[in-house]
Residue, then its C-alpha position, 0 to 999 in steps of 0.5 A: m464252349n461251357r465247360h460241361a461241353t469242353v469236357l465230354y469233347l475231350i473224353l470223345l477225342l481222347a476215345a476215337p481211334r485215330l486214322g492208319e491205327g491197329r490197320g491189317l493186311d486183311d484191312a487193307r484188302r477189304e478196303r481195296r476189294g471195297d466190300g462191306l467188312g472193311g470199307g463199311a468201318q472206315r467211311q462211319r469212323r467219328l470225327l470230334q469236332t469242336a463246339d462252334d462247328c458243333a452249333r453250326s451244323v445242329p443249332k444249341c449243340v457244344a458236342c458232337r461228331y461227324q460220321f461217314v455213312q457209305g453212300t452219302v456225305s458225312k454228318a455231324v450227329c450231337l453228343a451233348c446241348e446246352q443247359g435247358y436242352v435235350v438231344k432230338a431226332a438222332g443227334r440232328a436237333c436240340w429240343c426243350a428238355p423236360g422242365y423247360y418250356r419253349s418261349s414263344s416270345s423268344g423261341e429259347c427254352t425256360p426255366c418252367g417255373m414254380g408253380y408249373w410243370c412241364p414234359g418237354a419237347a418229345d417228336d417235334e420242336a414245338s411240343g416242347e412249348a407245352r407247359y402246365a398249371c398245377g391249380t389253385n393253391k398249388i406250388t412246387v419247389t422248384q422252377y425245373a418241375k418235370w411231372d404233374r406228380e411233382c405238383v404239392t399243396q401250399p402251406g395251409y392248404g389240403w390236397a385235391e384235385g384240379n383246382a379244388s385245394a381249399p384252406c384247411p378248416k378251422g381245427t385243421f391244418n396242413p403244413g404244404y408241400n405234400n399231397r395230404a389233406c389237412a390234419s385234425c388238432a389233437g386232444g380237443l385244440t382248435t385253431s383260430a381261423p381257417g388256413a393253419d399251416s403248423p400244429a402251433d396253430c392249435r390253441a385251447p379253446e374258449g373255457s380252457y387252457y392249453l397243458r402238453g398238447k390238450a386242452i384242460p378246462c378251465a377250473q373253478g373261479t377262472y375263464k377263458a372268452s377265447s381260444g388261445n394257449v393263455d391261461c385261463s383268466e382269474c375271477p376279479a378280485g374275491t369272487t369265483t364260480a359255482f363250486g365245482e363247476v369248470g370250462k367257463k367261459a366269461a366273466a360274467d359266471c364269476t357270481y359268488v362271493l369268496p369267504g373272507h369278502y364282501a360286495a356292496a350292492g347293485q353290482t354285475p357279476g364279472e364287473f367288480t372286484a370283492p374286498q377283503c373284509l376289514a381288520n377285526t370282521y369276518r365271513s364264513g363260506a362263499a355266497l352267492y351275490s344278490p345284486g339287491t342286497g349285496v354280501a356283508c362281513m360280520p365283527c368280531p366280539d368286544n376287545t378281540q380283534t384279528l391279528t394286526g394287518v390282517r384283513g379277510a378272515t374267513s371265521r370268528s375263530a379269526c377274533l383274538a385276543p391282542p397282546g396287552y389283552g387276556w382272554n375271557a372264556t366265559d363269553g368270548t371276550a377280552a379283557a386288558c393285563d393288570y400291572g405286573y402282568f402281560k399277554a405277549g400273542w394273538d391268541r385265547e390266553a389268560c394273562t401271564k403274572c411277571g414275578e415277585g417282589t419289586i418286578t412290575t409293569a410300566a403300565q396296563a395293557s402290556a404285551s410282552p415279558d419284555a414290559c415287564y422290569t427290574p427297577a434301577g438298583h435292583g436285581n432279582s434272584l430265580s426260583a427253584d424249580g427256575l419259573t419265578l423271579t422274585g426282584f429285591a433292592c441290591p445290598v450295602g457294598t454292591y449296586g444294581r444297574e443305572l436304568a430299569t432293566y426289562g424283560l425276565v431276564d436275570v439282574e444280578c447285583s455288581k460287587c464293587i471291585e476290589n479295594t473300593a466301598t458305597n454307601g447304602t442300599g440300592s446304587t445304581s452305579a459302580a460309580q457309587c463305588v470310591t476307592l480307599p486311600g492309596f489306591g488311585w482309578d486306573n481302567g477301569g479299576s481301583q489300582i494301588c498308587e504306583f512309585a511317585y504317585w499318591s491318593a486320599g481314596g473316597s473318589q474316582e479319580s486316578c492317583q496324582y504324579c507326585g512330578e517329575g523327579f519324586n518318589t514316595t516313601a512309606a510312612g516315616g520316610g526310608a525306602a520307595a514305597r507304592g500306595a501313598d495315601s497323603g501328597d506329604d509322602c512325596a519326595i525327591g527321588a533316584g537320580w535326582t538332587d535338590d538344585g539350591v534355588g527350590s526345585i530339583k535336578p536330574c543327575l548328569q551323566g557320569s553321576y548317579k543318586s539311589l538314595l530319596g530325599p534331597s542329598a547331594c549326586v555321586k560321580c561314578p567312580s574310578g575312570t567310569t561314566t553312565t551310558l544313561t545321560f539322564a538321572p542316572t538312578a545306582l552305582s550299576d549305572c556306571d557301566a561304561c568308560r570315560t573318553g580316554f580310559g578303558a577296560a575289558a569288563i565292567s563290574g557292576t557292584a566295583p566299576a573301574c576302568a584304567i588311563c589308556e597309556s600313551g599309544t593307545y585311546s579310547f571312545g569310551h562311553t561303550s556299555g559293558g567297558q572296553d580295552c583301549q585301542p593300540c594308536p593305529s599306525p599311517d601307511g608305510y609307517s612301522g615303527a612305535m606310535v605314541s600319545r599322551r595319556g587318557i586320549p579320546s581318539p587317535d587324533g592323539c596319535y603320533p608317530e615316535f618319529g614321524t616317518d621311518a628313516a628311510t623315507s623321509s617327508l619331514p620340511y629339512d634334511e637337520i636341524a642346527m644346533s650348537d655340537a655341545a648339544l649332541s653327542e657321537a652315537a656309535a651305530n653310525g651306519t645308515a639312518s636307520d642305524c642312528e634312528a634305531a639308536c636313538a628309539g633305545s637311549t631313554g633320553c635321546q630328543y633328536f638324532v641326526f644321521v650324516d653321510g659324508f659320502a668320502a668323508g664316511t657316515s656319523c650318527k649324533t643324538r642330543e640327549l637330553g631326556v624325553a620327560a615333559a619339561n617344566v613349562s612353568a621355567p622358561g629358558s630352561y625347556i625348548l619346543f618342537e612342533i609335531g602337528s599344528g598348536v601340538y608341541l614337544a617341551y623337551n629341557a633346553h641345552s643353554s646353546d638352544w636359545a643363541s643356536t639351534g635352528a634358523t631363526i623366524g622371527t621373535f614374539t614378547t611372549r609363546a602365545l604370540a610365539a606358538a599362534a605364528c610358527d601354527t601358520q609358517a610353514t617352515c616353522i618347526g619349534i620355538v625357544s625362549n631367553a633365559d628369562g621369557s621376555s623374549w621367544r623365537t619361532f625356528a626353522g630346519a635346514t636342507h643338507v645335502g646326505a642329511t637324516a634328522k628327526v625329532r622323537v616323539s615322547g607321549p608326556a612330553i606332547n603340549p604338557w601344560i595340558a592337564e592329564p585326565t583323572a579318573s574321578 
């Protein structure tokens, strides 16, 4: 069962009353009586059946019902047939529907087909075989046509009854699928052949072209030999059709030669092109071509020409005097312009004079004002009325251009630049302007020779350099001066001095020289130096402190710096000056810092007691020495008290604090002075090491040689002893015998409860090294 039949079946099933529904007492009585009202309705009740049941009862039926007829058996009544069939015979048959016909071969209802119409079955099944052709040149738009009015013409054919439809005649068209006659093309258009099916097939006929739906006759000079919506064809080049005639259909109608053209004899109109008249010839008016004589052009008069590159002149007025030639109005000829004259255009004008004076041309027949020139080394001036130029040679002290200046343009003579001079008239270049003495050529100009440069003048050379370290003086010597005109004016410059071997040398850093000549460089005063490292030239260049010296600010006129005191240092060389900086303390140390005077960096800074008394990190607890070398101090409460007592004493070299526990505490100091000892007297001093190669030189006690420290080794010289001490981890000092013949290195000792330290004094540090001086 197809989808449509199933839907119809369900609708009928839902609409049919169910047996027994809505039956009242009267219905039952009627049924028992058997009268026609109740019993007839019961027997006529419709029962819907399945599609298969329907097809078995009525072939090709897809939906049906059973109908009970009183006194008879029930019968199936078809409600819907398969596609292509229609219910007939009061629901007892499915025959061919309109648009279908019964095939004689298959017996099935088949679509009517294109170009046919089928009315379908009428009173019997055989009538469904009816199928009618539309006729010649006709067609349908569907294969299910039911009536003859569904027959239409094919495209390109006009409607007629029966088989009389014929192709649309030339000049008409029909798009088809209608019942109309062929329509005529509009606007004088036609078709190229019978059977046109669109207005687009309408074309312009011979001798015309298509424009906005109309046929327009071909204009003069054109033709068209066939129909079509294309432009008319031009006559062959140089030819045309008769004046005022249009709509020409053949090239043979191109019988005239256009003005400015010519044609040789013996040719056929429409088959040749007429070339343009050659340069310097012309021809006026259109001429009917004669194969016997042809058509010729006329030559221009003497020395007249047509414009360069122009051919096809159409009158004698196109013959002009060319550039460089003047027009003779009397006879219409032309002649070459003379020297000093020109004519620029193609026209009928006389030659024009270039100007007055020295302005001329290089040749006759000049064709442009650009051929007029002002000679090299000459200038010109314009007349008061602004119309005439007059040329002249450039006067002395000026110069003109190196080459002739072409064109009627202003040409000025240029003045030599300042501080230069020239000789004679008619100069042609600035190169003929030479410098004055004391001036040199620089950047295209004459500039006064700067300091250390000189020039004798008379050239365009640069000033000559005296050489590095030299400067120039005014005549007779003295101060530096510009504008020197001789090498004899070169003298040794500021910041330089004679090296004594025939040359010169720059003043070194820390010195200066402000005078010219061979005098010596002067050292910077009072602990100052220069930040300039090469050839300082003035006292004000002494703008920084030397290393180990400091000042908050430095005067430019009286520079001075003071030596850094003990406990400070200075890197120096800061422009403008800088104070000496305090020595930085090691981490965890709170005591005083000391140093030699004039140290250049914090590397020369030392704690006064190495470390705080309570945090000693020295490699010894005490240094053994004679009691005679020590003094008992009252401040013996703690090691810090003992250290403070030593620090407060002007002569304390060393302290030792001993905590005897039950025996009590004691503080002893070595009071022999902290000034630098005389290190030139062996036996009179003792050395305590405070760093590699760094020693304190204190006055010795007479017992030191015999009893101070634990001997590590003995040596014949202090230098050998110092070299050994620097490499011995336990070495803390050096002492010698009375005559210096023997030196020994010594170590400290460990002692539970003892704390001892050597006091560091700045002046006593390596006193054999000279303190820096201020100059």
